[in-house]
C-alpha positions, 0 to 999 in steps of 0.5 A, spaced: 132 180 119 127 174 118 128 172 125 126 178 128 120 180 123 117 173 124 118 173 132 115 180 132 109 178 128 108 171 131 109 174 138 104 179 137 099 174 134 101 169 140 099 174 145 093 176 142 090 169 141 093 165 147 094 171 152 100 167 155 102 169 162 109 171 162 114 171 168 121 173 169 123 175 162 128 180 166 132 174 168 134 173 161 141 176 160 141 182 155 147 179 152 152 174 152 151 166 152 145 163 156 143 156 156 135 156 157 133 149 160 126 147 160 121 142 161 117 139 155 110 138 154 108 139 147 111 140 140 109 147 141 114 149 146 119 150 141 115 155 138 112 158 144 119 160 147 123 163 141 116 168 141 116 170 148 124 171 149 126 178 146 133 175 144 134 170 138 133 163 141 137 157 138 134 150 139 135 143 136 130 140 131 130 133 128 133 134 121 127 131 118 124 138 119 129 141 114 129 135 109 122 134 107 120 134 099 115 139 096 112 145 098 111 142 105 118 141 106 120 147 104 115 151 108 117 147 114 125 148 113 123 156 112 119 156 118 124 152 123 130 156 120 127 162 121 125 160 129 132 159 130 132 151 130 139 147 129 138 141 125 140 135 128 140 127 127 137 123 133 138 115 134 146 114 136 151 116 141 154 119 136 148 123 134 147 125 141 155 128 142 154 132 135 148 135 138 151 137 144 157 140 140 152 144 136 149 147 143 156 149 145 158 152 138 151 156 139 153 158 146 160 160 144 158 165 139 154 168 145 147 166 143 141 163 147 141 155 147 135 152 149 135 145 151 130 140 154 133 136 159 128 130 160 130 128 152 123 128 150 116 131 151 112 128 158 107 123 156 103 125 163 105 132 165 110 129 170 117 132 170 122 126 169 129 126 171 134 130 167 139 127 162 146 130 164 147 133 157 145 139 160 150 139 166 155 138 160 153 144 157 153 148 163 160 146 166 163 146 159 161 153 157 160 156 163 154 160 161 148 162 166 143 157 166 136 160 166 130 155 168 124 155 164 117 152 166 112 152 161 104 150 163 098 149 159 102 148 152 100 140 152 093 143 151 095 147 145 098 141 141 097 134 145 102 128 143 099 126 136 095 132 135 097 135 128 093 142 129 094 147 135 088 149 139 087 155 143 088 154 150 091 159 156 099 158 157 104 160 162 111 161 161 116 162 167 123 164 167 127 163 173 133 166 176 140 165 173 144 159 175 151 160 175 155 153 175 162 156 173 165 155 179 164 150 185 164 143 182 172 142 181 172 137 187 168 132 183 169 128 177 166 129 171 160 124 171 158 126 178 159 134 177 154 133 171 149 129 175 149 134 181 148 140 176 143 137 172 139 135 178 140 142 181 137 145 174 131 140 174 129 142 182 129 149 179 125 147 174 120 143 178 120 149 183 117 154 177 112 149 174 109 145 180 110 139 177 110 132 180 117 129 180 116 122 176 122 120 179 125 116 173 127 117 166 122 118 160 123 112 156 120 115 150 127 119 150 131 113 150 127 110 144 127 116 140 
């Protein structure tokens, strides 16, 4: 109930202030598990996507956003919870496995789960190589994958900026990709890599971003 109310109010305010160009909402199935795989340009991406999609969207957020002290900490926890965030710790290989398990649990429950295959925000607007966690989620869950391309969100809240700015943004949802069959002949690692590369190609086709041709090292450092 809180999520629905926040989404309706936030969506109305967001559309009035930012006037986003939204394309392809009809590509998101109306029910059942869906994996949204998006490029990542700004902290605000995790607000923009849930407010644009008519269904409840879940995504991972740093556990620190749920654990801050005082009034600010409580407000942060309430906001992220209402937006559909799932707290997760980052730093170790075990943390990465736990994050994927959380994503699979969301998909198993028939919900929408959002993942940023690049691992973290692009520092220069280019699209970096996807990490194979998205391939693991797609192959293990069998859920359709909807590629998402965000444009302009880096101008709303550039890396390091505390307060959002007003700037035009665009959100494009591509046609669902089905990875439930066709990869049984490959070993686990190559299958995840192939699926991940196909997803990233679909995102790049929607966003028009330049291919960085490498991993985002900021993701590994984080």
